[in-house]
N, C-alpha and C positions, 0 to 999 in steps of 0.2 A: 494491777499492773498489766499493761498490754504485752502479749507475747507475740513477737513479730512473726515467728514461724507458723503461727496459726492463721495466717492470711496468705492468699495465693501469691506465688512468685510469678505465675504466668498472667499476662494481661488478657482480658476478654477480647474476643474478636467481634463480638456484638454486644452493645450496651445501650439499650433503649431507655433513656431517662425521661420518661413521659412527664412525671410530676415536676421535675426540675426544669427541663428544657421547654416544655409546653409546645413542642413541635414534633413533626414526624421525621424520622431518619429518611434520607432520600432513597434508600433501598426499598422502602415500604410502598406498595401500591395500595391506595385507599380509595374507597368509593362509598357513597350513600346517595341514593337517587331522590332525596328530599331534604328539606331543612330539618333541623333538630335542635332541641334546647339543651342548655347546660347552665351551671351556676358559675359566674365569673369570679374574679379575685375580690370583688366588692360584695360578694354574697347575693348577687342579683341574677335572676333567671334571664338568660339571653338566648337569642336564636343564632345558630350557625347555618350558613347557606348550604345548599345542596353541594355535596362533594367536599365539604370542609370538615376536618376532624374536630371533635369536641374535647376540650380538656376541662375537667370538672373540678369544683372546689367545695370544701365544707362551708355551707352558708353561714355558720356561726363563728367558727375559728378562722375562716378564709384560707385554711390549709389547702394546698394543691393536692388533688387526689389522683391526677393522671389522666390517661386516655379513657374516654367513655365509649364503650362498645355495647350495642344493643341490637336485638332482633327487630324485625318489622312489627309494628303495632298500630292499631287504629283506635282513636278516641271516638266512640259512638255517640257522645253527648255534644250537641251543638250549643252555640252561644256560651262557650266556656269562659270567654273574656267579659261577658256581661250577664250576670245573674240578675234576673228581675222576675216579678210576678207574671209577666207575659210569657216567659220561657220555662217557668216551673209551675207546678200545682202547689198552692199554699193553703195551709189550714191553721187558723188561729195565729197566723204570723204574716209578716210582710217582709219584702226584700227591697232595700233602698240601694240602688246602684251608685257607683262613684262615691263611696263613703270613706275610703281609706286607701293608702298606697299598698299595692299588692306585692307579692314576692318578685314580680317582674319589674318593679320600680314605678309602674304606672298607677295612677289614681283610679283604679278600676275594680277594687274589691267591693263587695256588697255587704251591707249590714242586714243580718237576719234578726228581726225583732218580734218577740211574742206579744200577743195582745192582752194577756192577763186572764184569758179564759181557762177554766179548769178543764183540762183535756189535752190531747196531743197538740204540740206546737211545732210545726214542721213545714218543710218543702219537699217536693219529690218529682221524679221523672220516671217514665215507664218505657224504656227502650226495648225493642224486640231482640233480646239477647239471652241466650242460655248457654250452658256448658261451664267450662272453667273461666271464671270472670274475676277481674280485679277492679274495685271501685276505689277511687282516691279523690281527696279534696284538700285544699289548703284551708286551715282554719286558725283563727286568732281569738282569744278571749276578749269579750267586752265586759258588760256587767254580768253576763253568763260565763261560767267557767267550764261547762261540760257540753259535749255534743254526743249524739248517737248516730251511727250509720246503720241502716237496717234494710234488709231485702224482704219485701212484703210476702213472698210466697213460701218462705222457709223460716220457721221460727228459730232455727239454729244458726242463721246467718245474720249476726248483728255484733256490734261492739260499741262500748262507751269509751270516750277519750277525755282525759283531764288536760285542758289547754293551759293551765297554770303550771302544773308540774311536768307536763310533757310525758305522761304515762298512760297506758291502757288500763281501763277499769274492767268491768265484767264484759265477757264476750261469749258468743254462742259456740257450741261445741263443733260446729262445722266450719267455723271461720278461722282463717289465718290472718292475723292482725299485726299492723305495725304503725308506729308513730315516729316521725323523724323531724328534728328541728329544721326549719327553713329560714331561720334568722329573724331578728326583730320581733320576737314573740309569735311568729307564725310556725305552724306545724303541718306537715303532710300526714294526714290520717288515711289509712288504707285498710280495706277489708277484701280478702280473696276467698273464693269458695266455688264449689261446683253447684250450679243452680239449674234445677230441672225445668222450672216454669218461668215464663216471662212475668214481670210484675214491677211495681214501683221500687226504685231505690230511694230511700228517704234519708234526709238529714234533719234530726230533731234537736231542739234545745231541751236538755233534760236537767233535773235538779241535782243529780249526783253521778259519780263515776261507777257506782256499784249497783245501779238500777238494772233491771232485766228487761228483756223483750216484753212489750205489752204492759209496762209499768204504770203506776198511778201518777198522774201529773198534777202539779200544784198551780194555783192561780198566781201568776207573777208577770211582770213586764220586764223582760231581760233581752239582751242582745249579744250577738257575737258576729265575727266577720268571716266571710267565705270568699274563695277564689279558686278558679281552675278545676272544676269537676271533671273527672275522667273515668270512663268505663271502657275497659279493654279486655279482649280475650286473652287469657293467660293466668297462670297460677301465682303471679307476683306482679306488683306495679312497676312500671318503668318511668322514665323521665317524662315530664309534662309535655303533652301534645296539644297546643292551642287550637281551638276551633273558632276563629274570629268571625265577626259579622262583616258583611259587605253592604254598604248603603246603596239603595236603589232609587228612592224618591222621597219627597216631602212636599205637600201641596200648600205650603205657607212659608213665611220667613220664620227664623228661630234665632235665639240668642245663645251666647256662650262666653266664658271667660277666656281671654287670651293670656299669653305668658306673663303679662304685666298686671293681670287681675282686672283689666278693663273689659266691660261687657261689649261684645261685638255682635253684629247681626249678619247671619248667613241668608242669602236670598232664597226664595222658593226653589226647591229642587237641588240645592247645593248642600253637600255634606258638611257637617261640622267635624272635620277630620283632624283638627289641631286644637282640641279643647284642653283647658286646664281647670284644675280645682284647687282651692286653698286647703292646705293641711291645718292641723290644730294650731300651728304657730303663724299661720297666715302666709306661708311660703307657697307659691303657686307650683303645683305639680302636674306634669303632663298626663293626660288621660286618653290621648289618641282620639278615636272616633266617638262622638257623643250621640247616642241614640235614645229617644224618648217616645213614649206614647203620646196620644193627643192630650191636650190640656187646655183649659179655658180659665182666663182671669175674669172672675165674675164682678170685679170692681172696675168702675169707669174712672177716667181721668187719673190714671195711676201716677202721673208725674206733675199734675197741676193742682197744687194745694189750695189755690184760691177758690176752687169749686167745692172743696170739702167743708165739713161742718165743725168748726172749732167751738169749744165751750170753755169759757174762762181763760182764753188765750188769744193772741193775735198770730197771724200767719203772713210770712213773707215768701214770695216765690222767686225762683231763679237767682238765688243769692250765692250759690257755691257750686263747685264742680261736683257732678254726680258720678256714680260708679261706671257710667258709660262714657265719661269724659266730657259730656256736655254741661253747660252751666244751667242746669234745670233742677238742682236740689233746692228744696224749700226749708224754711226754718219756722218752728213752732215756739212761741215765746209765752210762757205762763204770765198772767197778770198778777197783781199784788193781793188778790183775794186769797184767804187762807182756806183753800179747798182743793178739790181735784180739778185738774186741767186736762181736757180730753180733746182729741182730734178724731172725728169720725170721717170715713171716706164719703164721696159724693153720693153714693147709693147704698141701700141695704140690699141683702140677698134673701129673697123669700122662697118658701116652699122647698126647703132642703132637708134631706135626711141621709144619714150615713156618716162617713169619715171625711173631714175637711181640714185643710191646712191654710193658715194665714201667714204671710211673710212680709217683711218690710226691711228696707235698707235704712240704717240709722247711724248717726255720728254725733259724738258729744260736741256741744258748742255752749258750754256754761253748765249744763247738767250732765252727769255721768251715768245716769240710769234712765231706763224707760220701762213702762209696763205695757205688755201686749196682751190683748184679750180677743177671744172669738166672739164673746158677747151674744150667746144664744139665749133662749128662754130660761128664766131663772129656775134652777134646779133640774134642768134638762141634761142630765148626764155630763158628758165631757165638754159640751159647748159653753158651759157656765164657768169654766176655769180660765186661768190666765197665768202669766209668769212675769217676773221682774228680771231684767237683763242689765248687766254692767256693760257700758260702752268703753271701758278701760281694758278689760281682759276677756270679755265675752261670756263670763260665767252667768248662770241664771238660777233663779229660785222659783219653783212651782208654787202657785197659790192653791186655793181651794178648788176642788174638782179634779178628777183624774185625767190629766192631759200629758202629752209629751212635748218637748221643746228641743230646739237646736240653735246653734249659733255658728256662723261662718265668719272668720276674720278675713277681711279684705285689706287692700292697701289704703294709705292715706287716712287711716282712722275709721274707715267704714266697717260696719258689721251687717251681715244679713241675718235677721232674727226670724225664727219661725215658731209656730205653735200648732199642734194637731189635736183634734178632738173628734168624738163621734156622738151623734144623736140618734136615738131610736125612734123618735117621733118627728113629724114635720114641723119645722120652725122657721122663723125669720132671723137671720144673723146680721149683726151690725158690728163687725170687728173694729177695734179702736186701738190707738196708741196714746200713751200719756207720759209726759216727763215725770221723773221721780228723783227722790234724794237717796234712795236705797233700793234693794231688790224686793223687800217685802211690800205687800199691797198697801200697808199703812203708810208707806213712804210716798204715795201719790198725793197725799194731803199736805200742802205747804203753801206758804205765801211767796210768790215769785217777786223778782225785782224789776220786771218789765223789760229786761235786756237779755238775760241769760236764757238759753233754750236748747233745743236739739234739732239737728238737721235730719230731714226725713225725705225719702224718695222711693218710688216704685213699690207701693203696697200691692199685694196679690192675694186673692182668696180663691182657692181651687179645690176641687174634689181630689181626695187621695191622702195618703198617709205621710207624705214628705213634700217639701217644696221642690218644684221642678224649675227649669230655667226660666228666667224672667220674661213675662209676656206684657209688653207695654200696651196701654189702652188710652183712648181719648173719650169720645162721647158715648161709646158703646163697648160692651164686652168684646174680647178678642179670643179666638181659638187658635192655638198652635196645632197644626196637623201632626199626625204621627210620622215618625221616621220609618219608612218601609225598608226592610233589610232582609238579607238571607244569610244563613250559616249552614255549613255542611260538615259532615264527619271528615276527619283528616287522618291520613295514614303517614306515619314516619317510616321510611325505608330502613333496611338493615345497614349497620356499619360493617364494612368488609375491609379488613387490613391484612395484607399478605406480603410475604417475601418469597419470590420464586426465581427459577433460572439461575443465572450466574450471580445474581444478587444474593442468592442463598448458598450456592456451592462454594463461593469465594471465601467463606469464613467457617463453613460447617465441616466437622470431622465425623465421618461415618463410623469409625471404630470405637471412639470413646469421647466423652464430653460431660459437661456439668451445666445445668440451667439453674438460675436463681430468679425468683420472681416475688414482687411485693404487690399485693392486691388488697382492696378494701371492701369487696363485695363478692358474693357467691358466683360460681360458674367457672367456665374454662378460662384459665389465664392464657393458655396457648395450646396448640396442637402441632406436632411435627409429623409429616406424613408424605407418602407418595400415593396411597390409596387407602381404602378402609381396612385392607388386610395387612398393611405395613404402616404402622404409626404408633405414636405414644403422646400422652398429654399430661398436663398439670391442671387439676381441677379442684377448686375450693368448694366442697359440698359435703353432704353427710354420707356419700357413698365412696366409690373408688376415686382417690385423688391422683394416683399415678398408675396408669395402665399401659402396658406395652403389648403390641401385637406384631408378630413377625410371621409372614406367610400364612396369615389367618389364625395363628395360634396365640391365645392369650397368655401373657406372662408378666412378671413384675407388677403384681397387683397389690397396691398399698392404699389404705384408707388414711385420710389426712384431716378431715373435719374442716372447721372454719379457721384456717391459719391466717396469720398476717404476712409472714414471710416464709417461703419454702424453697428447697433446692432438691433437684433430682439429678442422679448420675447414671450413666450407662457405660458399660464396657463389655467386652466378651466375657460371658459367664459371671457378670456382676451388675447388679442394679440395686440402688437403695434411694431413700428419701429422707430429708431432714426438714421438719417444720417447727418453727418457733423454738429452735434449739434442741429438739429431740430427734436423734438419728435412729431409724428403724433397722431391724435385722435385714441384711441383704438377701436378695434372691441370687443364687450363684449358678443358675442354670438358664440364663437368658442368652439370646442371640439378637443383638440390636438390628432393627430393620433398616433396609436401605430406603432413604427418604429424600425428598427434593423440594420441600416447601415448609414455610412457617405460617400458621394461621393464628392471628392474635385475637384472643377473646372468643374463639369459636372452636367447635369440634370438627372432626374430619368431614362430616356431612353438612357443614355450615350451620350446625345447631348451636344454640347459645347457652341455654340452661341458666340464665341469670342476666342481670344488668351489671356489667363489669366496669369497675374503675381501676385501671391497671397503672400502678405507680412506676414500676420498673421491671424490665426483663433483661437479664444479663446471661451471656453464654461464654463458657470457657471451652476451648477445644481439647480439653484433657480431663481426666477423672481426678477430682479433688479428694483429699483424704477426709475420712469421717470427722476428724478433729476440726478441720477447717470448715466442713459443712455445719457442724454444731456452732462454731463461732459466728459465722456470717449469717446464720438464720436466727440467732438469739436476739 
């Protein structure tokens, strides 16, 4: 039963309902001399412009958490929006950019894939930073469940993270570690420590959450997804600070998907700034600026099937709309022979060694499956493998030989299929595509009816571990030049929110009063002061939570810990605090200081001591009873 007299009869003269209203009271003066990110009501990371307050949300529950107030920080890792092998040092692993939608809603997350080597499977960067540092990155499980963050110069600075359960595994003794859900299976993983020497910060794929620094690695091909690496000076991580890339030049044309999934061509020197990528359901997702390294399509006549070499089938050119919107797609039609029906491109590729990827656009037109092969020398490692793909749902089945495959679902029934393999000797490759009645290799043997077939367009064979944007060719191979770009470190300025002058004195009572605050993270909720010798504060931390200083003398010292809701009161010869329903013994020898300002989320010297999410601050110009304090903070 609710007891009415245990609630205040007096109305508050200040009630800042940040979480509910998601706006600033007009009496608050706010500034931040840069943009800053926050999580919106849809759980997506968004950017607020310079001078605009940020109201944060729980990315999983979408609960409004209130005003986000943070100190100035700098992300010293560049290209945080585009992780690639060009911007990181990789060992026994590769980074495929634009592989998944990231926590910011854009299709810019990278896939980190191990190559099956027994040994460390990792990426790393080596910034020139020492002292108190915090490294954070967003990660999502793929076929791999665990990652490790490790600082190479200190064996005690590491931590393992379970990306399925969202928990921390083993960690080093010098590391402060956290993992927090970022929604949709993503987690923000962070390691903070004092580092004496510069060195690599590594992100590993690891076999378990309980493994230690310098563990034994197993031979496997696994992957997980990464986004938004950040290294900042400080003992705790703050909100994400993007360090985006700026396009400068490209000495060739280049292609990209538009919002409708149609392949478009950007002229030489023109940025692909509005690129899209299909998600697993074929929905086109915005990716912003598309940047790629140089690439060469080693196959000629990529769109003209009449120049290719069919075996046991006929070929018709220009029979259907292709993925670029032109009527240039061809159709391959198996004959009635009970055998394999194969289409080889116009040329073979000789004298290759290393990792290569073949890709092709395909669409069902009578047959719902195709077999794709790299067709290297028999028994020569990965190039001898292949895979069968469904043109109904994009699923695939790997054949003999250790290879990796992928499938992109596009519009109008089209799929882009790819296969990647590695050869350690110099070989000649003849990649091919074959219609099939199922995904197994045995399904390429059948008797056709002379009319059913598969639509084919845009085959590409290139060096590298994943298919890059389509490179059309005619009589000769074509090279897409690299996108030149720059990326710099970025500083987010401090959030400063204050109430001063008549906006303060109009509601504040110097002789007695009560403050109530709800916060969801550590640090100052607020400070009331005129200077360092006359002030008091409410602070969620492991030390003093309520401290009053009058004429330079400390008084009213109370510890609070990590409360959710707390209240502090002051009166002549009386001060106490209540947190989460517990009222502490009062200090009866205080003299409240004369003050003239409220600082929200900061200390008297504009120090922050944490990344604050302040839900509410309420002020009553009278001292409320202990019974009421206990009730309203429960």
